Structure formats: C-alpha cells, structure tokens
Backbone atoms as SQL, in Angstrom:
CREATE TABLE atoms (id INTEGER PRIMARY KEY, chain TEXT, resi INTEGER, resn TEXT, atom TEXT, x REAL, y REAL, z REAL);
INSERT INTO atoms VALUES
  (1, 'A', 1, 'MET', 'N', 41.229, -61.573, -22.591),
  (2, 'A', 1, 'MET', 'CA', 41.284, -62.722, -23.467),
  (3, 'A', 1, 'MET', 'C', 40.974, -63.968, -22.659),
  (4, 'A', 2, 'SER', 'N', 40.017, -64.692, -23.118),
  (5, 'A', 2, 'SER', 'CA', 39.615, -65.860, -22.362),
  (6, 'A', 2, 'SER', 'C', 40.332, -67.114, -22.818),
  (7, 'A', 3, 'GLU', 'N', 40.932, -67.081, -24.004),
  (8, 'A', 3, 'GLU', 'CA', 41.592, -68.282, -24.488),
  (9, 'A', 3, 'GLU', 'C', 42.831, -68.592, -23.663),
  (10, 'A', 4, 'ARG', 'N', 43.038, -69.876, -23.445),
  (11, 'A', 4, 'ARG', 'CA', 44.205, -70.320, -22.705),
  (12, 'A', 4, 'ARG', 'C', 45.393, -70.296, -23.664),
  (13, 'A', 5, 'LEU', 'N', 46.482, -69.759, -23.217),
  (14, 'A', 5, 'LEU', 'CA', 47.658, -69.664, -24.070),
  (15, 'A', 5, 'LEU', 'C', 48.353, -71.011, -24.169),
  (16, 'A', 6, 'GLU', 'N', 48.596, -71.433, -25.375),
  (17, 'A', 6, 'GLU', 'CA', 49.294, -72.692, -25.595),
  (18, 'A', 6, 'GLU', 'C', 50.794, -72.465, -25.494),
  (19, 'A', 7, 'GLU', 'N', 51.491, -73.454, -24.977),
  (20, 'A', 7, 'GLU', 'CA', 52.935, -73.318, -24.802),
  (21, 'A', 7, 'GLU', 'C', 53.640, -73.062, -26.119),
  (22, 'A', 8, 'GLY', 'N', 53.166, -73.646, -27.204),
  (23, 'A', 8, 'GLY', 'CA', 53.788, -73.418, -28.505),
  (24, 'A', 8, 'GLY', 'C', 53.750, -71.955, -28.884),
  (25, 'A', 9, 'LEU', 'N', 52.631, -71.311, -28.650),
  (26, 'A', 9, 'LEU', 'CA', 52.488, -69.886, -28.941),
  (27, 'A', 9, 'LEU', 'C', 53.399, -69.062, -28.040),
  (28, 'A', 10, 'ILE', 'N', 53.451, -69.418, -26.791),
  (29, 'A', 10, 'ILE', 'CA', 54.302, -68.703, -25.841),
  (30, 'A', 10, 'ILE', 'C', 55.753, -68.762, -26.304),
  (31, 'A', 11, 'TYR', 'N', 56.201, -69.944, -26.692),
  (32, 'A', 11, 'TYR', 'CA', 57.591, -70.072, -27.133),
  (33, 'A', 11, 'TYR', 'C', 57.839, -69.406, -28.479),
  (34, 'A', 12, 'GLU', 'N', 56.831, -69.304, -29.334),
  (35, 'A', 12, 'GLU', 'CA', 56.980, -68.550, -30.585),
  (36, 'A', 12, 'GLU', 'C', 57.268, -67.086, -30.271),
  (37, 'A', 13, 'VAL', 'N', 56.482, -66.517, -29.371),
  (38, 'A', 13, 'VAL', 'CA', 56.671, -65.115, -28.984),
  (39, 'A', 13, 'VAL', 'C', 58.048, -64.939, -28.355),
  (40, 'A', 14, 'LEU', 'N', 58.380, -65.791, -27.407),
  (41, 'A', 14, 'LEU', 'CA', 59.648, -65.651, -26.697),
  (42, 'A', 14, 'LEU', 'C', 60.841, -65.870, -27.614),
  (43, 'A', 15, 'SER', 'N', 60.710, -66.757, -28.577),
  (44, 'A', 15, 'SER', 'CA', 61.795, -66.979, -29.547),
  (45, 'A', 15, 'SER', 'C', 62.019, -65.736, -30.401),
  (46, 'A', 16, 'ALA', 'N', 60.934, -65.085, -30.796),
  (47, 'A', 16, 'ALA', 'CA', 61.063, -63.850, -31.579),
  (48, 'A', 16, 'ALA', 'C', 61.723, -62.762, -30.743),
  (49, 'A', 17, 'VAL', 'N', 61.317, -62.633, -29.492),
  (50, 'A', 17, 'VAL', 'CA', 61.891, -61.620, -28.601),
  (51, 'A', 17, 'VAL', 'C', 63.378, -61.893, -28.382),
  (52, 'A', 18, 'GLU', 'N', 63.734, -63.139, -28.299),
  (53, 'A', 18, 'GLU', 'CA', 65.128, -63.527, -28.075),
  (54, 'A', 18, 'GLU', 'C', 66.046, -63.074, -29.216),
  (55, 'A', 19, 'GLU', 'N', 65.488, -62.845, -30.386),
  (56, 'A', 19, 'GLU', 'CA', 66.261, -62.430, -31.548),
  (57, 'A', 19, 'GLU', 'C', 66.596, -60.941, -31.564),
  (58, 'A', 20, 'ILE', 'N', 65.916, -60.149, -30.750),
  (59, 'A', 20, 'ILE', 'CA', 66.159, -58.696, -30.734),
  (60, 'A', 20, 'ILE', 'C', 67.560, -58.453, -30.184),
  (61, 'A', 21, 'PRO', 'N', 68.421, -57.825, -30.970),
  (62, 'A', 21, 'PRO', 'CA', 69.796, -57.608, -30.497),
  (63, 'A', 21, 'PRO', 'C', 69.891, -56.530, -29.423),
  (64, 'A', 22, 'GLU', 'N', 70.930, -56.608, -28.649),
  (65, 'A', 22, 'GLU', 'CA', 71.211, -55.600, -27.629),
  (66, 'A', 22, 'GLU', 'C', 71.295, -54.230, -28.291),
  (67, 'A', 23, 'GLY', 'N', 70.702, -53.236, -27.660),
  (68, 'A', 23, 'GLY', 'CA', 70.736, -51.877, -28.174),
  (69, 'A', 23, 'GLY', 'C', 69.616, -51.563, -29.154),
  (70, 'A', 24, 'LYS', 'N', 68.742, -52.543, -29.416),
  (71, 'A', 24, 'LYS', 'CA', 67.614, -52.360, -30.330),
  (72, 'A', 24, 'LYS', 'C', 66.327, -52.670, -29.590),
  (73, 'A', 25, 'VAL', 'N', 65.200, -52.189, -30.126),
  (74, 'A', 25, 'VAL', 'CA', 63.888, -52.510, -29.575),
  (75, 'A', 25, 'VAL', 'C', 62.957, -52.933, -30.703),
  (76, 'A', 26, 'ALA', 'N', 61.925, -53.657, -30.339),
  (77, 'A', 26, 'ALA', 'CA', 60.850, -54.041, -31.257),
  (78, 'A', 26, 'ALA', 'C', 59.541, -53.650, -30.588),
  (79, 'A', 27, 'THR', 'N', 58.491, -53.579, -31.381),
  (80, 'A', 27, 'THR', 'CA', 57.179, -53.265, -30.818),
  (81, 'A', 27, 'THR', 'C', 56.378, -54.549, -30.630),
  (82, 'A', 28, 'TYR', 'N', 55.343, -54.455, -29.816),
  (83, 'A', 28, 'TYR', 'CA', 54.456, -55.601, -29.613),
  (84, 'A', 28, 'TYR', 'C', 53.861, -56.035, -30.949),
  (85, 'A', 29, 'GLY', 'N', 53.444, -55.071, -31.756),
  (86, 'A', 29, 'GLY', 'CA', 52.867, -55.371, -33.059),
  (87, 'A', 29, 'GLY', 'C', 53.863, -56.021, -33.995),
  (88, 'A', 30, 'GLN', 'N', 55.093, -55.597, -33.936),
  (89, 'A', 30, 'GLN', 'CA', 56.143, -56.172, -34.773),
  (90, 'A', 30, 'GLN', 'C', 56.352, -57.645, -34.414),
  (91, 'A', 31, 'ILE', 'N', 56.383, -57.952, -33.136),
  (92, 'A', 31, 'ILE', 'CA', 56.539, -59.347, -32.707),
  (93, 'A', 31, 'ILE', 'C', 55.324, -60.152, -33.167),
  (94, 'A', 32, 'ALA', 'N', 54.138, -59.587, -33.035),
  (95, 'A', 32, 'ALA', 'CA', 52.918, -60.278, -33.484),
  (96, 'A', 32, 'ALA', 'C', 53.004, -60.610, -34.977),
  (97, 'A', 33, 'ARG', 'N', 53.461, -59.654, -35.779),
  (98, 'A', 33, 'ARG', 'CA', 53.604, -59.902, -37.226),
  (99, 'A', 33, 'ARG', 'C', 54.630, -60.988, -37.504),
  (100, 'A', 34, 'LEU', 'N', 55.728, -60.981, -36.762),
  (101, 'A', 34, 'LEU', 'CA', 56.787, -61.970, -36.974),
  (102, 'A', 34, 'LEU', 'C', 56.307, -63.404, -36.739),
  (103, 'A', 35, 'ILE', 'N', 55.341, -63.561, -35.849),
  (104, 'A', 35, 'ILE', 'CA', 54.846, -64.920, -35.568),
  (105, 'A', 35, 'ILE', 'C', 53.557, -65.228, -36.323),
  (106, 'A', 36, 'GLY', 'N', 53.195, -64.353, -37.257),
  (107, 'A', 36, 'GLY', 'CA', 52.018, -64.602, -38.082),
  (108, 'A', 36, 'GLY', 'C', 50.688, -64.292, -37.435),
  (109, 'A', 37, 'ARG', 'N', 50.683, -63.412, -36.435),
  (110, 'A', 37, 'ARG', 'CA', 49.458, -63.017, -35.740),
  (111, 'A', 37, 'ARG', 'C', 49.367, -61.500, -35.721),
  (112, 'A', 38, 'GLU', 'N', 49.293, -60.927, -36.890),
  (113, 'A', 38, 'GLU', 'CA', 49.394, -59.486, -37.096),
  (114, 'A', 38, 'GLU', 'C', 48.522, -58.642, -36.177),
  (115, 'A', 39, 'LYS', 'N', 47.353, -59.098, -35.839),
  (116, 'A', 39, 'LYS', 'CA', 46.413, -58.293, -35.052),
  (117, 'A', 39, 'LYS', 'C', 46.451, -58.624, -33.561),
  (118, 'A', 40, 'ASN', 'N', 47.491, -59.287, -33.117),
  (119, 'A', 40, 'ASN', 'CA', 47.534, -59.748, -31.735),
  (120, 'A', 40, 'ASN', 'C', 48.655, -59.147, -30.895),
  (121, 'A', 41, 'ALA', 'N', 48.853, -57.834, -30.998),
  (122, 'A', 41, 'ALA', 'CA', 49.886, -57.164, -30.210),
  (123, 'A', 41, 'ALA', 'C', 49.625, -57.324, -28.710),
  (124, 'A', 42, 'ARG', 'N', 48.362, -57.271, -28.315),
  (125, 'A', 42, 'ARG', 'CA', 48.038, -57.434, -26.880),
  (126, 'A', 42, 'ARG', 'C', 48.362, -58.836, -26.385),
  (127, 'A', 43, 'LEU', 'N', 48.195, -59.798, -27.249),
  (128, 'A', 43, 'LEU', 'CA', 48.556, -61.174, -26.898),
  (129, 'A', 43, 'LEU', 'C', 50.050, -61.257, -26.613),
  (130, 'A', 44, 'VAL', 'N', 50.843, -60.574, -27.421),
  (131, 'A', 44, 'VAL', 'CA', 52.289, -60.543, -27.196),
  (132, 'A', 44, 'VAL', 'C', 52.573, -59.942, -25.820),
  (133, 'A', 45, 'GLY', 'N', 51.920, -58.852, -25.485),
  (134, 'A', 45, 'GLY', 'CA', 52.096, -58.243, -24.169),
  (135, 'A', 45, 'GLY', 'C', 51.729, -59.186, -23.048),
  (136, 'A', 46, 'ARG', 'N', 50.670, -59.932, -23.252),
  (137, 'A', 46, 'ARG', 'CA', 50.233, -60.899, -22.230),
  (138, 'A', 46, 'ARG', 'C', 51.284, -61.987, -22.032),
  (139, 'A', 47, 'VAL', 'N', 51.825, -62.486, -23.130),
  (140, 'A', 47, 'VAL', 'CA', 52.872, -63.506, -23.036),
  (141, 'A', 47, 'VAL', 'C', 54.094, -62.936, -22.318),
  (142, 'A', 48, 'LEU', 'N', 54.489, -61.727, -22.676),
  (143, 'A', 48, 'LEU', 'CA', 55.679, -61.144, -22.059),
  (144, 'A', 48, 'LEU', 'C', 55.491, -60.888, -20.568),
  (145, 'A', 49, 'SER', 'N', 54.267, -60.647, -20.152),
  (146, 'A', 49, 'SER', 'CA', 54.013, -60.409, -18.728),
  (147, 'A', 49, 'SER', 'C', 54.251, -61.656, -17.879),
  (148, 'A', 50, 'MET', 'N', 54.281, -62.818, -18.529),
  (149, 'A', 50, 'MET', 'CA', 54.523, -64.063, -17.793),
  (150, 'A', 50, 'MET', 'C', 55.802, -64.766, -18.239),
  (151, 'A', 51, 'ALA', 'N', 56.636, -64.078, -18.977),
  (152, 'A', 51, 'ALA', 'CA', 57.835, -64.678, -19.568),
  (153, 'A', 51, 'ALA', 'C', 58.796, -65.256, -18.536),
  (154, 'A', 52, 'GLU', 'N', 58.868, -64.655, -17.369),
  (155, 'A', 52, 'GLU', 'CA', 59.831, -65.130, -16.367),
  (156, 'A', 52, 'GLU', 'C', 59.566, -66.576, -15.947),
  (157, 'A', 53, 'ARG', 'N', 58.370, -67.071, -16.178),
  (158, 'A', 53, 'ARG', 'CA', 58.054, -68.474, -15.864),
  (159, 'A', 53, 'ARG', 'C', 58.767, -69.441, -16.803),
  (160, 'A', 54, 'TYR', 'N', 59.231, -68.928, -17.943),
  (161, 'A', 54, 'TYR', 'CA', 59.787, -69.786, -18.989),
  (162, 'A', 54, 'TYR', 'C', 61.289, -69.612, -19.182),
  (163, 'A', 55, 'GLY', 'N', 61.909, -68.777, -18.401),
  (164, 'A', 55, 'GLY', 'CA', 63.342, -68.560, -18.528),
  (165, 'A', 55, 'GLY', 'C', 63.647, -67.075, -18.633),
  (166, 'A', 56, 'GLU', 'N', 64.866, -66.792, -19.046),
  (167, 'A', 56, 'GLU', 'CA', 65.296, -65.401, -19.165),
  (168, 'A', 56, 'GLU', 'C', 65.252, -64.974, -20.618),
  (169, 'A', 57, 'TYR', 'N', 64.471, -63.954, -20.886),
  (170, 'A', 57, 'TYR', 'CA', 64.322, -63.408, -22.232),
  (171, 'A', 57, 'TYR', 'C', 64.440, -61.890, -22.149),
  (172, 'A', 58, 'PRO', 'N', 64.923, -61.241, -23.212),
  (173, 'A', 58, 'PRO', 'CA', 65.099, -59.788, -23.179),
  (174, 'A', 58, 'PRO', 'C', 63.794, -59.024, -23.439),
  (175, 'A', 59, 'CYS', 'N', 62.803, -59.278, -22.610),
  (176, 'A', 59, 'CYS', 'CA', 61.483, -58.658, -22.766),
  (177, 'A', 59, 'CYS', 'C', 61.544, -57.146, -22.629),
  (178, 'A', 60, 'HIS', 'N', 62.581, -56.650, -21.978),
  (179, 'A', 60, 'HIS', 'CA', 62.724, -55.199, -21.816),
  (180, 'A', 60, 'HIS', 'C', 62.938, -54.506, -23.160),
  (181, 'A', 61, 'ARG', 'N', 63.254, -55.270, -24.199),
  (182, 'A', 61, 'ARG', 'CA', 63.493, -54.694, -25.529),
  (183, 'A', 61, 'ARG', 'C', 62.217, -54.545, -26.346),
  (184, 'A', 62, 'VAL', 'N', 61.068, -54.773, -25.744),
  (185, 'A', 62, 'VAL', 'CA', 59.792, -54.635, -26.444),
  (186, 'A', 62, 'VAL', 'C', 59.039, -53.434, -25.860),
  (187, 'A', 63, 'VAL', 'N', 58.622, -52.531, -26.751),
  (188, 'A', 63, 'VAL', 'CA', 57.921, -51.305, -26.364),
  (189, 'A', 63, 'VAL', 'C', 56.663, -51.169, -27.223),
  (190, 'A', 64, 'ASN', 'N', 55.841, -50.175, -26.935),
  (191, 'A', 64, 'ASN', 'CA', 54.649, -50.002, -27.768),
  (192, 'A', 64, 'ASN', 'C', 55.014, -49.294, -29.073),
  (193, 'A', 65, 'HIS', 'N', 54.043, -49.109, -29.938),
  (194, 'A', 65, 'HIS', 'CA', 54.293, -48.558, -31.276),
  (195, 'A', 65, 'HIS', 'C', 54.897, -47.153, -31.260),
  (196, 'A', 66, 'ALA', 'N', 54.675, -46.421, -30.179),
  (197, 'A', 66, 'ALA', 'CA', 55.215, -45.068, -30.068),
  (198, 'A', 66, 'ALA', 'C', 56.563, -45.043, -29.346),
  (199, 'A', 67, 'GLY', 'N', 57.044, -46.212, -28.931),
  (200, 'A', 67, 'GLY', 'CA', 58.313, -46.280, -28.218),
  (201, 'A', 67, 'GLY', 'C', 58.188, -46.167, -26.716),
  (202, 'A', 68, 'ARG', 'N', 56.949, -46.178, -26.210),
  (203, 'A', 68, 'ARG', 'CA', 56.737, -46.032, -24.756),
  (204, 'A', 68, 'ARG', 'C', 57.080, -47.328, -24.033),
  (205, 'A', 69, 'THR', 'N', 57.780, -47.187, -22.948),
  (206, 'A', 69, 'THR', 'CA', 58.096, -48.335, -22.118),
  (207, 'A', 69, 'THR', 'C', 56.859, -48.740, -21.318),
  (208, 'A', 70, 'ALA', 'N', 56.910, -49.917, -20.739),
  (209, 'A', 70, 'ALA', 'CA', 55.768, -50.440, -19.989),
  (210, 'A', 70, 'ALA', 'C', 55.544, -49.627, -18.713),
  (211, 'A', 71, 'PRO', 'N', 54.334, -49.115, -18.512),
  (212, 'A', 71, 'PRO', 'CA', 54.039, -48.351, -17.294),
  (213, 'A', 71, 'PRO', 'C', 54.278, -49.207, -16.049),
  (214, 'A', 72, 'GLY', 'N', 54.927, -48.629, -15.059),
  (215, 'A', 72, 'GLY', 'CA', 55.148, -49.320, -13.806),
  (216, 'A', 72, 'GLY', 'C', 56.359, -50.240, -13.778),
  (217, 'A', 73, 'TRP', 'N', 57.077, -50.343, -14.884),
  (218, 'A', 73, 'TRP', 'CA', 58.264, -51.213, -14.924),
  (219, 'A', 73, 'TRP', 'C', 59.497, -50.321, -15.053),
  (220, 'A', 74, 'ARG', 'N', 59.920, -49.746, -13.923),
  (221, 'A', 74, 'ARG', 'CA', 61.042, -48.801, -13.904),
  (222, 'A', 74, 'ARG', 'C', 62.334, -49.419, -14.424),
  (223, 'A', 75, 'GLU', 'N', 62.527, -50.694, -14.145),
  (224, 'A', 75, 'GLU', 'CA', 63.764, -51.367, -14.535),
  (225, 'A', 75, 'GLU', 'C', 63.932, -51.431, -16.054),
  (226, 'A', 76, 'GLN', 'N', 62.827, -51.389, -16.800),
  (227, 'A', 76, 'GLN', 'CA', 62.916, -51.470, -18.250),
  (228, 'A', 76, 'GLN', 'C', 63.763, -50.326, -18.796),
  (229, 'A', 77, 'ARG', 'N', 63.497, -49.132, -18.350),
  (230, 'A', 77, 'ARG', 'CA', 64.266, -47.970, -18.796),
  (231, 'A', 77, 'ARG', 'C', 65.742, -48.140, -18.458),
  (232, 'A', 78, 'GLU', 'N', 66.029, -48.562, -17.247),
  (233, 'A', 78, 'GLU', 'CA', 67.413, -48.747, -16.813),
  (234, 'A', 78, 'GLU', 'C', 68.133, -49.788, -17.671),
  (235, 'A', 79, 'LEU', 'N', 67.463, -50.900, -17.945),
  (236, 'A', 79, 'LEU', 'CA', 68.066, -51.950, -18.768),
  (237, 'A', 79, 'LEU', 'C', 68.347, -51.447, -20.184),
  (238, 'A', 80, 'LEU', 'N', 67.406, -50.709, -20.749),
  (239, 'A', 80, 'LEU', 'CA', 67.593, -50.183, -22.100),
  (240, 'A', 80, 'LEU', 'C', 68.721, -49.150, -22.138),
  (241, 'A', 81, 'LEU', 'N', 68.795, -48.290, -21.147),
  (242, 'A', 81, 'LEU', 'CA', 69.874, -47.298, -21.091),
  (243, 'A', 81, 'LEU', 'C', 71.234, -47.981, -20.989),
  (244, 'A', 82, 'MET', 'N', 71.318, -49.052, -20.218),
  (245, 'A', 82, 'MET', 'CA', 72.582, -49.790, -20.085),
  (246, 'A', 82, 'MET', 'C', 73.018, -50.393, -21.421),
  (247, 'A', 83, 'GLU', 'N', 72.055, -50.654, -22.302),
  (248, 'A', 83, 'GLU', 'CA', 72.371, -51.202, -23.620),
  (249, 'A', 83, 'GLU', 'C', 72.613, -50.106, -24.656),
  (250, 'A', 84, 'GLY', 'N', 72.492, -48.849, -24.253),
  (251, 'A', 84, 'GLY', 'CA', 72.742, -47.749, -25.166),
  (252, 'A', 84, 'GLY', 'C', 71.551, -47.327, -26.004),
  (253, 'A', 85, 'VAL', 'N', 70.349, -47.750, -25.624),
  (254, 'A', 85, 'VAL', 'CA', 69.145, -47.360, -26.358),
  (255, 'A', 85, 'VAL', 'C', 68.849, -45.887, -26.068),
  (256, 'A', 86, 'PRO', 'N', 68.714, -45.067, -27.122),
  (257, 'A', 86, 'PRO', 'CA', 68.435, -43.640, -26.905),
  (258, 'A', 86, 'PRO', 'C', 66.964, -43.393, -26.566),
  (259, 'A', 87, 'PHE', 'N', 66.734, -42.421, -25.709),
  (260, 'A', 87, 'PHE', 'CA', 65.376, -42.033, -25.304),
  (261, 'A', 87, 'PHE', 'C', 65.079, -40.627, -25.804),
  (262, 'A', 88, 'LYS', 'N', 63.814, -40.401, -26.196),
  (263, 'A', 88, 'LYS', 'CA', 63.357, -39.055, -26.577),
  (264, 'A', 88, 'LYS', 'C', 62.959, -38.269, -25.340),
  (265, 'A', 89, 'ASP', 'N', 62.360, -38.956, -24.392),
  (266, 'A', 89, 'ASP', 'CA', 61.986, -38.361, -23.117),
  (267, 'A', 89, 'ASP', 'C', 62.032, -39.479, -22.084),
  (268, 'A', 90, 'HIS', 'N', 61.548, -39.224, -20.902),
  (269, 'A', 90, 'HIS', 'CA', 61.693, -40.215, -19.824),
  (270, 'A', 90, 'HIS', 'C', 61.040, -41.559, -20.139),
  (271, 'A', 91, 'ASP', 'N', 59.932, -41.564, -20.845),
  (272, 'A', 91, 'ASP', 'CA', 59.167, -42.792, -21.047),
  (273, 'A', 91, 'ASP', 'C', 59.199, -43.355, -22.468),
  (274, 'A', 92, 'HIS', 'N', 59.842, -42.657, -23.403),
  (275, 'A', 92, 'HIS', 'CA', 59.805, -43.080, -24.809),
  (276, 'A', 92, 'HIS', 'C', 61.201, -43.252, -25.387),
  (277, 'A', 93, 'VAL', 'N', 61.460, -44.445, -25.924),
  (278, 'A', 93, 'VAL', 'CA', 62.718, -44.633, -26.647),
  (279, 'A', 93, 'VAL', 'C', 62.614, -43.905, -27.979),
  (280, 'A', 94, 'ASP', 'N', 63.748, -43.598, -28.554),
  (281, 'A', 94, 'ASP', 'CA', 63.777, -42.983, -29.880),
  (282, 'A', 94, 'ASP', 'C', 63.670, -44.121, -30.893),
  (283, 'A', 95, 'ILE', 'N', 62.449, -44.517, -31.166),
  (284, 'A', 95, 'ILE', 'CA', 62.172, -45.702, -31.971),
  (285, 'A', 95, 'ILE', 'C', 62.770, -45.609, -33.373),
  (286, 'A', 96, 'LYS', 'N', 62.869, -44.406, -33.912),
  (287, 'A', 96, 'LYS', 'CA', 63.454, -44.248, -35.254),
  (288, 'A', 96, 'LYS', 'C', 64.932, -44.608, -35.269),
  (289, 'A', 97, 'ARG', 'N', 65.609, -44.395, -34.160),
  (290, 'A', 97, 'ARG', 'CA', 67.043, -44.669, -34.098),
  (291, 'A', 97, 'ARG', 'C', 67.385, -46.065, -33.621),
  (292, 'A', 98, 'CYS', 'N', 66.450, -46.732, -32.958),
  (293, 'A', 98, 'CYS', 'CA', 66.824, -48.014, -32.358),
  (294, 'A', 98, 'CYS', 'C', 65.887, -49.168, -32.690),
  (295, 'A', 99, 'ARG', 'N', 64.971, -48.990, -33.656),
  (296, 'A', 99, 'ARG', 'CA', 64.056, -50.079, -34.004),
  (297, 'A', 99, 'ARG', 'C', 64.827, -51.224, -34.669),
  (298, 'A', 100, 'TRP', 'N', 64.550, -52.405, -34.218),
  (299, 'A', 100, 'TRP', 'CA', 65.098, -53.609, -34.821),
  (300, 'A', 100, 'TRP', 'C', 64.320, -53.918, -36.074),
  (301, 'A', 101, 'GLU', 'N', 64.990, -54.205, -37.139),
  (302, 'A', 101, 'GLU', 'CA', 64.324, -54.497, -38.415),
  (303, 'A', 101, 'GLU', 'C', 64.288, -55.993, -38.686),
  (304, 'A', 102, 'GLY', 'N', 64.049, -56.780, -37.656),
  (305, 'A', 102, 'GLY', 'CA', 64.077, -58.233, -37.772),
  (306, 'A', 102, 'GLY', 'C', 62.964, -58.865, -38.535);
C-alpha cells in the first residue's frame, strides 16, 4: 500500500481494537467493517503492526478469519492463553467459541 496512513484512521482502528474484551478475539476483516472500510482487512493488519508507536492496545486479540494467530509472534498465543482464549490447535484459536460480536 503506497498511501500514507492518516493518524485519524490509525486511531479509528486502535479504538475498535481497544473495545475487544479480554478472552475474546476479532478478525482483521471484522475491525475493517467496524470502521467502515469493509475491504481493508490488510490495512488493519498494517496499522496493528505499528500500534506500539501509539500506546498500549490489545492487538493480540486480533486474528485472521480462520482464527490463525500472526506468524512469527509467539507472544500472541501466550497472551491469548492467559486470557482463557481456547485454541483448536497450536496456531488457531477456536473462533466459534471466542469471537467478539462487537
């Protein structure tokens, strides 16, 4: 994506992520829909990859549509397990049991 991310958009994404309760997960696409950008799930991922620049947000609660955690981010699984999020296998949360309906 060549477009420069505007701070307003970044905070829209982060505000939506901040609403995900402990023990629940949302998908990138779900966050995109919540902010009115239905086809921009990858944009949500891009924003979350730089979220630490803007403060502390529960980005670990966002997974892909199949419940897969982010590749290479081992801590995500640990954080989700500490919150009681159930997993189907090592890399996939049980999205049917823990999806946030926000």
